[in-house]
Backbone as a printed PyTorch tensor [residue, N CA C, xyz], in Angstrom:
tensor([[[  4.5110, -12.5290,   1.6390],
         [  5.6480, -12.1520,   0.8250],
         [  6.8750, -12.7320,   1.4990]],

        [[  7.6750, -13.4300,   0.7430],
         [  8.8130, -14.0750,   1.3600],
         [ 10.0720, -13.7970,   0.5590]],

        [[ 10.8630, -12.9200,   1.0790],
         [ 12.1690, -12.6220,   0.4850],
         [ 13.1900, -12.9780,   1.5550]],

        [[ 13.3680, -14.2670,   1.7620],
         [ 14.1660, -14.7230,   2.8890],
         [ 15.6630, -14.6020,   2.6600]],

        [[ 16.0830, -14.3920,   1.4440],
         [ 17.5050, -14.3560,   1.1630],
         [ 18.1080, -13.0180,   1.5690]],

        [[ 19.1310, -13.0720,   2.3850],
         [ 19.8460, -11.8630,   2.7790],
         [ 20.7200, -11.4210,   1.6110]],

        [[ 20.8340, -10.1330,   1.4530],
         [ 21.6540,  -9.6430,   0.3520],
         [ 23.1190,  -9.6370,   0.7690]],

        [[ 23.9630,  -9.8200,  -0.2100],
         [ 25.4090,  -9.7430,  -0.0400],
         [ 25.9700,  -9.2190,  -1.3530]],

        [[ 27.1150,  -8.5360,  -1.3120],
         [ 27.6860,  -8.0120,  -2.5570],
         [ 27.8580,  -9.0800,  -3.6390]],

        [[ 28.2170, -10.2980,  -3.2340],
         [ 28.4080, -11.3670,  -4.2220],
         [ 27.0840, -11.7400,  -4.8860]],

        [[ 26.0070, -11.7420,  -4.1200],
         [ 24.6900, -12.0730,  -4.6730],
         [ 24.2240, -10.9770,  -5.6290]],

        [[ 24.4880,  -9.7310,  -5.2680],
         [ 24.1450,  -8.6140,  -6.1530],
         [ 24.9350,  -8.7380,  -7.4490]],

        [[ 26.2340,  -8.9880,  -7.3260],
         [ 27.0900,  -9.1090,  -8.5080],
         [ 26.6210, -10.2460,  -9.4110]],

        [[ 26.1950, -11.3550,  -8.8150],
         [ 25.7220, -12.4910,  -9.6130],
         [ 24.4830, -12.1160, -10.4290]],

        [[ 23.5480, -11.3930,  -9.8130],
         [ 22.3430, -10.9590, -10.5420],
         [ 22.7180,  -9.9980, -11.6710]],

        [[ 23.6120,  -9.0600, -11.3660],
         [ 24.0380,  -8.0810, -12.3720],
         [ 24.7400,  -8.7880, -13.5290]],

        [[ 25.6550,  -9.6880, -13.2160],
         [ 26.3980, -10.4010, -14.2610],
         [ 25.4760, -11.2270, -15.1560]],

        [[ 24.4280, -11.7920, -14.5790],
         [ 23.5100, -12.6250, -15.3570],
         [ 22.6810, -11.8160, -16.3510]],

        [[ 22.4990, -10.5280, -16.0780],
         [ 21.5790,  -9.7250, -16.8960],
         [ 22.2150,  -8.5420, -17.6170]],

        [[ 23.4530,  -8.2190, -17.3160],
         [ 24.0460,  -6.9770, -17.8310],
         [ 24.1910,  -6.9320, -19.3470]],

        [[ 24.1430,  -8.0630, -20.0100],
         [ 24.3160,  -8.0830, -21.4620],
         [ 22.9990,  -7.9450, -22.2210]],

        [[ 21.8880,  -7.9230, -21.5080],
         [ 20.5830,  -7.7440, -22.1630],
         [ 20.4240,  -6.3010, -22.6130]],

        [[ 19.7300,  -6.0720, -23.7130],
         [ 19.4240,  -4.6820, -24.0920],
         [ 18.5490,  -4.0480, -23.0080]],

        [[ 18.8680,  -2.8230, -22.6300],
         [ 18.0860,  -2.1520, -21.5870],
         [ 18.1590,  -2.8920, -20.2700]],

        [[ 19.3470,  -3.3240, -19.8820],
         [ 19.5310,  -4.2270, -18.7440],
         [ 19.1750,  -3.6300, -17.3890]],

        [[ 19.1440,  -2.3100, -17.2680],
         [ 18.9530,  -1.7130, -15.9460],
         [ 17.6500,  -2.1600, -15.2900]],

        [[ 16.5360,  -2.0450, -15.9820],
         [ 15.2590,  -2.4360, -15.3650],
         [ 15.1990,  -3.9250, -15.0340]],

        [[ 15.6200,  -4.8270, -15.9240],
         [ 15.6260,  -6.2400, -15.5370],
         [ 16.5060,  -6.5220, -14.3160]],

        [[ 17.6300,  -5.8430, -14.2050],
         [ 18.5030,  -6.0280, -13.0420],
         [ 17.8010,  -5.5540, -11.7780]],

        [[ 17.1910,  -4.3780, -11.8290],
         [ 16.4970,  -3.8500, -10.6480],
         [ 15.3540,  -4.7710, -10.2270]],

        [[ 14.5860,  -5.2530, -11.2010],
         [ 13.4990,  -6.1840, -10.8740],
         [ 14.0450,  -7.4690, -10.2550]],

        [[ 15.1280,  -7.9940, -10.8020],
         [ 15.7090,  -9.2330, -10.2770],
         [ 16.1730,  -9.0530,  -8.8360]],

        [[ 16.8140,  -7.9230,  -8.5540],
         [ 17.2760,  -7.6730,  -7.1860],
         [ 16.1010,  -7.5520,  -6.2270]],

        [[ 15.0740,  -6.8070,  -6.6370],
         [ 13.9250,  -6.6500,  -5.7410],
         [ 13.1950,  -7.9800,  -5.5590]],

        [[ 13.0870,  -8.7730,  -6.6090],
         [ 12.4480, -10.0840,  -6.4780],
         [ 13.2320, -10.9830,  -5.5280]],

        [[ 14.5310, -10.8960,  -5.5760],
         [ 15.3700, -11.7790,  -4.7590],
         [ 15.4530, -11.3390,  -3.3050]],

        [[ 15.5760, -10.0280,  -3.0750],
         [ 15.8160,  -9.5340,  -1.7170],
         [ 14.6350,  -8.7900,  -1.1080]],

        [[ 13.6470,  -8.4440,  -1.9180],
         [ 12.5110,  -7.6770,  -1.4230],
         [ 12.7060,  -6.1790,  -1.5290]],

        [[ 13.9080,  -5.7590,  -1.8490],
         [ 14.2490,  -4.3440,  -2.0100],
         [ 15.5590,  -4.2710,  -2.7730]],

        [[ 15.9580,  -3.0480,  -3.1270],
         [ 17.2220,  -2.8460,  -3.8310],
         [ 18.1970,  -2.2130,  -2.8440]],

        [[ 19.1580,  -2.9810,  -2.3700],
         [ 20.1120,  -2.4350,  -1.4030],
         [ 20.9020,  -1.2650,  -1.9940]],

        [[ 21.1840,  -0.2830,  -1.1810],
         [ 21.9640,   0.8790,  -1.6250],
         [ 23.3180,   0.4410,  -2.1830]],

        [[ 23.8700,  -0.6280,  -1.6210],
         [ 25.1640,  -1.1340,  -2.0850],
         [ 25.1090,  -1.6440,  -3.5210]],

        [[ 23.9100,  -1.8810,  -4.0340],
         [ 23.7800,  -2.3600,  -5.4120],
         [ 24.0370,  -1.2570,  -6.4280]],

        [[ 23.7940,  -0.0140,  -6.0480],
         [ 23.8820,   1.0970,  -7.0040],
         [ 25.2620,   1.1950,  -7.6560]],

        [[ 26.3670,   1.2310,  -6.8990],
         [ 27.6700,   1.3280,  -7.5750],
         [ 28.0250,   0.0790,  -8.3880]],

        [[ 27.5710,  -1.0800,  -7.9500],
         [ 27.8450,  -2.3170,  -8.6900],
         [ 27.1360,  -2.2780, -10.0430]],

        [[ 25.8770,  -1.8690, -10.0230],
         [ 25.1000,  -1.7690, -11.2660],
         [ 25.6910,  -0.6990, -12.1770]],

        [[ 25.9950,   0.4560, -11.5970],
         [ 26.5270,   1.5710, -12.3920],
         [ 27.8060,   1.1690, -13.1130]],

        [[ 28.6960,   0.5190, -12.4030],
         [ 29.9600,   0.1040, -13.0220],
         [ 29.7250,  -0.9180, -14.1330]],

        [[ 28.8680,  -1.8940, -13.8740],
         [ 28.6240,  -2.9520, -14.8620],
         [ 27.9700,  -2.4210, -16.1330]],

        [[ 27.1350,  -1.3900, -15.9910],
         [ 26.4040,  -0.8620, -17.1480],
         [ 27.0260,   0.4080, -17.7130]],

        [[ 28.1690,   0.8010, -17.1470],
         [ 28.8490,   2.0180, -17.5830],
         [ 27.9210,   3.2370, -17.4950]],

        [[ 27.2530,   3.3290, -16.3500],
         [ 26.3720,   4.4600, -16.0640],
         [ 26.8500,   5.1230, -14.7810]],

        [[ 26.3580,   6.3160, -14.5280],
         [ 26.7000,   6.9690, -13.2680],
         [ 25.7870,   6.4410, -12.1680]],

        [[ 26.2360,   6.6070, -10.9410],
         [ 25.3940,   6.2320,  -9.8020],
         [ 24.1100,   7.0520,  -9.8080]],

        [[ 24.2180,   8.3070, -10.2090],
         [ 23.0390,   9.1790, -10.2590],
         [ 22.0090,   8.6480, -11.2550]],

        [[ 22.4710,   8.1260, -12.3850],
         [ 21.5330,   7.5770, -13.3720],
         [ 20.7990,   6.3580, -12.8130]],

        [[ 21.5380,   5.4820, -12.1560],
         [ 20.9200,   4.2840, -11.5740],
         [ 19.9530,   4.6870, -10.4650]],

        [[ 20.3990,   5.5560,  -9.5830],
         [ 19.5350,   6.0150,  -8.4850],
         [ 18.2960,   6.7230,  -9.0300]],

        [[ 18.4650,   7.4880, -10.0940],
         [ 17.3360,   8.1920, -10.6980],
         [ 16.2480,   7.2440, -11.1720]],

        [[ 16.6390,   6.1250, -11.7410],
         [ 15.6520,   5.1400, -12.1940],
         [ 14.9760,   4.4860, -10.9900]],

        [[ 15.7520,   4.1470,  -9.9770],
         [ 15.1750,   3.5370,  -8.7750],
         [ 14.1540,   4.4710,  -8.1310]],

        [[ 14.5000,   5.7320,  -8.0170],
         [ 13.5980,   6.6720,  -7.3420],
         [ 12.4230,   7.0970,  -8.2210]],

        [[ 12.5450,   6.9730,  -9.5300],
         [ 11.4570,   7.3580, -10.4300],
         [ 10.2880,   6.3810, -10.3490]],

        [[ 10.5780,   5.0930, -10.2990],
         [  9.5320,   4.0760, -10.2980],
         [  9.0880,   3.7670,  -8.8720]],

        [[  7.8020,   3.9470,  -8.6090],
         [  7.2560,   3.7270,  -7.2670],
         [  7.3710,   2.2750,  -6.8190]],

        [[  7.4680,   1.3720,  -7.7610],
         [  7.5250,  -0.0560,  -7.4380],
         [  8.8030,  -0.4340,  -6.6760]],

        [[  9.8900,   0.2590,  -6.9470],
         [ 11.1610,  -0.1240,  -6.3390],
         [ 11.2780,   0.4220,  -4.9260]],

        [[ 11.7980,  -0.4120,  -4.0220],
         [ 12.0420,   0.0120,  -2.6450],
         [ 13.5370,  -0.0480,  -2.3540]],

        [[ 13.9740,   0.8090,  -1.4670],
         [ 15.3870,   0.8200,  -1.0700],
         [ 15.5620,   0.4040,   0.3860]],

        [[ 14.4800,   0.0080,   1.0250],
         [ 14.5480,  -0.5200,   2.3890],
         [ 13.7640,  -1.8300,   2.4320]],

        [[ 14.1280,  -2.7190,   3.3370],
         [ 13.4140,  -4.0030,   3.4020],
         [ 11.9400,  -3.7940,   3.7450]],

        [[ 11.0490,  -4.5090,   3.0680],
         [  9.6270,  -4.3900,   3.3780],
         [  9.2660,  -5.2190,   4.6040]],

        [[  8.0530,  -5.0140,   5.0840],
         [  7.5380,  -5.8520,   6.1530],
         [  7.2660,  -7.2610,   5.6450]],

        [[  6.7950,  -8.0940,   6.5400],
         [  6.4980,  -9.4770,   6.1650],
         [  5.4180,  -9.5320,   5.0910]],

        [[  4.4900,  -8.5650,   5.1230],
         [  3.4380,  -8.4550,   4.1120],
         [  3.4650,  -7.0530,   3.5270]],

        [[  3.1890,  -6.9490,   2.2290],
         [  3.0980,  -5.6540,   1.5600],
         [  1.6480,  -5.4580,   1.1290]],

        [[  1.0510,  -4.3540,   1.6030],
         [ -0.3190,  -4.0010,   1.2450],
         [ -0.2520,  -2.7800,   0.3400]],

        [[ -0.7970,  -2.9200,  -0.8640],
         [ -0.8230,  -1.8180,  -1.8250],
         [ -2.2730,  -1.4210,  -2.0640]],

        [[ -2.5540,  -0.1310,  -1.9620],
         [ -3.8960,   0.3900,  -2.2090],
         [ -3.8940,   1.0940,  -3.5550]],

        [[ -4.8640,   0.7370,  -4.4100],
         [ -4.9590,   1.3560,  -5.7260],
         [ -5.4370,   2.7980,  -5.5800]],

        [[ -4.7160,   3.7090,  -6.2360],
         [ -5.0590,   5.1270,  -6.1920],
         [ -5.4990,   5.6510,  -7.5570]],

        [[ -5.7930,   4.7570,  -8.4830],
         [ -6.2550,   5.1810,  -9.8070],
         [ -7.6600,   5.7720,  -9.7010]],

        [[ -8.0460,   6.5120, -10.7230],
         [ -9.3100,   7.2490, -10.7020],
         [-10.5160,   6.3490, -10.4790]],

        [[-10.5580,   5.1910, -11.1290],
         [-11.7180,   4.3100, -10.9820],
         [-11.8890,   3.8660,  -9.5330]],

        [[-10.8050,   3.5550,  -8.8620],
         [-10.8970,   3.1540,  -7.4550],
         [-11.2220,   4.3490,  -6.5620]],

        [[-10.6580,   5.5150,  -6.8770],
         [-10.9710,   6.7040,  -6.0840],
         [-12.4490,   7.0450,  -6.1660]],

        [[-13.0590,   6.8110,  -7.3150],
         [-14.4760,   7.1400,  -7.5020],
         [-15.4010,   6.2850,  -6.6430]],

        [[-14.9020,   5.1450,  -6.1710],
         [-15.7560,   4.2560,  -5.3740],
         [-15.2290,   4.0310,  -3.9610]],

        [[-14.4220,   4.9730,  -3.4520],
         [-14.0720,   4.9290,  -2.0390],
         [-12.6330,   4.6480,  -1.6700]],

        [[-11.7170,   4.6750,  -2.6180],
         [-10.3210,   4.3790,  -2.2860],
         [ -9.7210,   5.4040,  -1.3270]],

        [[-10.1340,   6.6590,  -1.4270],
         [ -9.5730,   7.6730,  -0.5190],
         [ -9.9640,   7.3930,   0.9250]],

        [[-11.2050,   6.9840,   1.1360],
         [-11.6410,   6.6480,   2.4880],
         [-10.9080,   5.4010,   2.9910]],

        [[-10.7360,   4.4300,   2.1020],
         [-10.0040,   3.2180,   2.4670],
         [ -8.5580,   3.5570,   2.8080]],

        [[ -7.9670,   4.4220,   2.0170],
         [ -6.5880,   4.8640,   2.2440],
         [ -6.4510,   5.5180,   3.6210]],

        [[ -7.3530,   6.4360,   3.9490],
         [ -7.3050,   7.1160,   5.2510],
         [ -7.4780,   6.1100,   6.3830]],

        [[ -8.3990,   5.1780,   6.2060],
         [ -8.6290,   4.1530,   7.2250],
         [ -7.3850,   3.2790,   7.4140]],

        [[ -6.7880,   2.8510,   6.3060],
         [ -5.6090,   1.9830,   6.3780],
         [ -4.4560,   2.6760,   7.0880]],

        [[ -4.2340,   3.9350,   6.7630],
         [ -3.1420,   4.6820,   7.3990],
         [ -3.3780,   4.8210,   8.8950]],

        [[ -4.6230,   5.0620,   9.2800],
         [ -4.9510,   5.1860,  10.7030],
         [ -4.8120,   3.8400,  11.4010]],

        [[ -5.3660,   2.8110,  10.8120],
         [ -5.3350,   1.4770,  11.4280],
         [ -3.8990,   0.9770,  11.6010]],

        [[ -3.0720,   1.1910,  10.5810],
         [ -1.6900,   0.7020,  10.6390],
         [ -0.7530,   1.6580,  11.3620]],

        [[ -1.1340,   2.9310,  11.4380],
         [ -0.2660,   3.9210,  12.0780],
         [  0.9430,   4.2810,  11.2320]],

        [[  0.8190,   4.1170,   9.9220],
         [  1.9150,   4.4500,   9.0040],
         [  1.3530,   5.1650,   7.7910]],

        [[  2.2340,   5.8190,   7.0480],
         [  1.8800,   6.4480,   5.7800],
         [  2.4030,   5.5480,   4.6610]],

        [[  2.1550,   5.9570,   3.4310],
         [  2.6850,   5.1940,   2.3100],
         [  4.2110,   5.1180,   2.3870]],

        [[  4.7350,   3.9870,   1.9560],
         [  6.1750,   3.7110,   1.9170],
         [  6.7650,   3.5970,   3.3160]],

        [[  5.9260,   3.2280,   4.2740],
         [  6.3970,   2.9920,   5.6370],
         [  5.9750,   1.5920,   6.0730]],

        [[  6.6530,   1.1060,   7.0970],
         [  6.4010,  -0.2300,   7.6290],
         [  6.0220,  -0.1100,   9.0920]],

        [[  5.0860,  -0.9310,   9.5210],
         [  4.6570,  -0.9120,  10.9140],
         [  5.8350,  -1.2390,  11.8320]],

        [[  5.7410,  -0.7890,  13.0690],
         [  6.8250,  -0.9730,  14.0290],
         [  7.1920,  -2.4250,  14.2640]],

        [[  6.2330,  -3.3270,  14.1140],
         [  6.5220,  -4.7470,  14.3100],
         [  7.0560,  -5.4280,  13.0460]],

        [[  7.2740,  -4.6300,  11.9790],
         [  7.8140,  -5.0910,  10.6980],
         [  6.8930,  -6.0840,   9.9910]],

        [[  5.6140,  -6.0500,  10.3280],
         [  4.6510,  -6.9630,   9.7130],
         [  4.1140,  -6.4560,   8.3850]],

        [[  3.7410,  -5.1660,   8.3100],
         [  3.0290,  -4.6410,   7.1480],
         [  3.7300,  -3.4050,   6.5930]],

        [[  3.9790,  -3.4090,   5.2950],
         [  4.4390,  -2.2190,   4.5790],
         [  3.2620,  -1.7340,   3.7450]],

        [[  2.9650,  -0.4290,   3.8310],
         [  1.8560,   0.1570,   3.0830],
         [  2.4080,   0.9130,   1.8830]],

        [[  1.8670,   0.6170,   0.7100],
         [  2.3200,   1.2750,  -0.5120],
         [  1.1270,   1.6770,  -1.3640]],

        [[  1.3350,   2.7040,  -2.1630],
         [  0.3470,   3.1060,  -3.1620],
         [  0.6790,   2.4080,  -4.4670]],

        [[ -0.3440,   2.1270,  -5.2460],
         [ -0.1580,   1.5820,  -6.5840],
         [ -1.1570,   2.3180,  -7.4710]],

        [[ -0.8300,   2.4820,  -8.7240],
         [ -1.6420,   3.3550,  -9.5630],
         [ -2.5020,   2.6320, -10.5780]],

        [[ -2.6590,   1.3690, -10.5010],
         [ -3.7130,   0.5920, -11.1560],
         [ -3.3730,  -0.8770, -10.9840]],

        [[ -4.3520,  -1.6300, -10.5500],
         [ -4.1890,  -3.0720, -10.4040],
         [ -4.9280,  -3.8370, -11.4990]],

        [[ -5.5550,  -3.0950, -12.4220],
         [ -6.2910,  -3.7490, -13.4930],
         [ -7.5670,  -4.4160, -13.0140]],

        [[ -8.0850,  -3.9640, -11.8930],
         [ -9.2880,  -4.5360, -11.2980],
         [-10.3480,  -3.4430, -11.1510]],

        [[-10.4060,  -2.5590, -12.1370],
         [-11.1980,  -1.3260, -12.0510],
         [-12.6810,  -1.5600, -11.7910]],

        [[-13.2430,  -2.6070, -12.3320],
         [-14.6740,  -2.8610, -12.1650],
         [-15.0300,  -3.2860, -10.7470]],

        [[-14.0200,  -3.6220,  -9.9600],
         [-14.2660,  -4.1280,  -8.6030],
         [-13.6010,  -3.2590,  -7.5440]],

        [[-13.4640,  -1.9680,  -7.8050],
         [-12.7970,  -1.0850,  -6.8620],
         [-13.6390,  -0.8090,  -5.6320]],

        [[-13.0290,  -0.2930,  -4.5860],
         [-11.5910,  -0.0650,  -4.4750],
         [-10.8370,  -1.3850,  -4.3040]],

        [[ -9.6830,  -1.4400,  -4.9200],
         [ -8.8870,  -2.6630,  -4.9300],
         [ -7.5870,  -2.4890,  -4.1610]],

        [[ -7.1270,  -3.6020,  -3.6210],
         [ -5.8260,  -3.6380,  -2.9600],
         [ -5.1110,  -4.9060,  -3.4130]],

        [[ -3.8020,  -4.9070,  -3.2280],
         [ -3.0130,  -6.1190,  -3.4230],
         [ -2.3130,  -6.3840,  -2.1060]],

        [[ -2.4540,  -7.6000,  -1.6270],
         [ -1.7480,  -8.0310,  -0.4290],
         [ -0.7640,  -9.0940,  -0.8810]],

        [[  0.5070,  -8.7730,  -0.7650],
         [  1.5660,  -9.6120,  -1.3060],
         [  1.2790,  -9.8050,  -2.7980]],

        [[  0.8970, -10.9800,  -3.2300],
         [  0.6510, -11.2000,  -4.6590],
         [ -0.8250, -11.4320,  -4.9790]],

        [[ -1.7080, -11.1520,  -4.0350],
         [ -3.1320, -11.4150,  -4.2100],
         [ -3.9230, -10.1130,  -4.3240]],

        [[ -4.6570,  -9.9440,  -5.4320],
         [ -5.4840,  -8.7510,  -5.6370],
         [ -6.8760,  -9.0230,  -5.0790]],

        [[ -7.4070,  -8.0320,  -4.3670],
         [ -8.7530,  -8.1350,  -3.7970],
         [ -9.5450,  -6.9020,  -4.1750]],

        [[-10.8020,  -7.1070,  -4.4880],
         [-11.6510,  -6.0060,  -4.9100],
         [-12.7790,  -5.7260,  -3.9460]],

        [[-13.4160,  -4.5560,  -4.1570],
         [-14.5280,  -4.0780,  -3.3290],
         [-14.1700,  -4.1140,  -1.8490]],

        [[-13.0090,  -3.5900,  -1.5460],
         [-12.5040,  -3.6240,  -0.1750],
         [-13.0610,  -2.4300,   0.6000]],

        [[-13.8020,  -2.7250,   1.6280],
         [-14.3270,  -1.7060,   2.5330],
         [-13.3710,  -1.5850,   3.7120]],

        [[-13.4980,  -0.5430,   4.5270],
         [-12.6720,  -0.4770,   5.7330],
         [-12.8600,  -1.7060,   6.6260]],

        [[-14.0780,  -2.2150,   6.7100],
         [-14.3310,  -3.4040,   7.5330],
         [-13.6360,  -4.6330,   6.9480]],

        [[-13.6910,  -4.7700,   5.6280],
         [-13.0090,  -5.8920,   4.9780],
         [-11.4930,  -5.7670,   5.1390]],

        [[-10.9980,  -4.5360,   5.0940],
         [ -9.5700,  -4.2940,   5.2960],
         [ -9.1560,  -4.7480,   6.6960]],

        [[ -9.9500,  -4.3780,   7.7030],
         [ -9.6480,  -4.7840,   9.0800],
         [ -9.6550,  -6.3010,   9.2260]],

        [[-10.6330,  -6.9600,   8.6150],
         [-10.7030,  -8.4180,   8.6840],
         [ -9.4800,  -9.0500,   8.0220]],

        [[ -9.0590,  -8.4800,   6.9160],
         [ -7.8780,  -8.9790,   6.2180],
         [ -6.6280,  -8.8270,   7.0840]],

        [[ -6.4880,  -7.6680,   7.7250],
         [ -5.3370,  -7.4670,   8.6100],
         [ -5.3570,  -8.4480,   9.7670]],

        [[ -6.5270,  -8.6670,  10.3410],
         [ -6.6370,  -9.6290,  11.4420],
         [ -6.2110, -11.0170,  10.9820]],

        [[ -6.6040, -11.3830,   9.7680],
         [ -6.2160, -12.6770,   9.2130],
         [ -4.7010, -12.7560,   9.0050]],

        [[ -4.1080, -11.7000,   8.4820],
         [ -2.6580, -11.6890,   8.2620],
         [ -1.8990, -11.8150,   9.5680]],

        [[ -2.4040, -11.1720,  10.5970],
         [ -1.6880, -11.1660,  11.8670],
         [ -1.8690, -12.4480,  12.6520]],

        [[ -2.8750, -13.2620,  12.2950],
         [ -3.0550, -14.5310,  12.9940],
         [ -2.5340, -15.7140,  12.1910]],

        [[ -2.1710, -15.4700,  10.9300],
         [ -1.6360, -16.5360,  10.0850],
         [ -0.2500, -16.9140,  10.5920]],

        [[  0.0130, -18.2130,  10.7610],
         [  1.3460, -18.6110,  11.2340],
         [  2.4190, -18.3100,  10.1960]],

        [[  3.6280, -18.1400,  10.6780],
         [  4.7620, -17.9180,   9.7850],
         [  4.9740, -19.1330,   8.8950]],

        [[  5.3320, -18.8740,   7.6470],
         [  5.6510, -19.9650,   6.7360],
         [  7.0480, -20.4720,   7.0660]],

        [[  7.1770, -21.7680,   7.1000],
         [  8.4900, -22.3590,   7.3550],
         [  8.9850, -22.9510,   6.0470]],

        [[ 10.1530, -22.5170,   5.6450],
         [ 10.7280, -22.9750,   4.3820],
         [ 11.8190, -23.9840,   4.6910]],

        [[ 11.6610, -25.1540,   4.1300],
         [ 12.6470, -26.2110,   4.3930],
         [ 13.7090, -26.2140,   3.3400]]])
């Protein structure tokens, strides 16, 4: 996952200005900010509220309602474990417990080295191959604790991407 662009009020304003005239602009704006920066900076809330003639509480309420949105920078990689019923029926709870122990974090937390953020997701559309996880933008199915460990080892040995 690469959200290399640092946020700045001007960058937030540019995203808001580009989308504020769309019907139902709040969600597209929030998605654009998270896509650009990896999270929605707290400083974005008053800018969005003013542009859309909403209260800060309304904007914050939408951000906090949807599990997808983050208000803190994620780790270099984001690991999401599916918690939908189909995945739970085939071992997602055990995988979840293993992942939390292995990483030393709970959901919506990032490892101390800022490498991995662990998140819950409520369906990846990969029900026939559960338990499923998404690592950055890649969905993987039939993930066992051993496969999870191998995946983490691979992530931690992969060299950093250099963007020219």
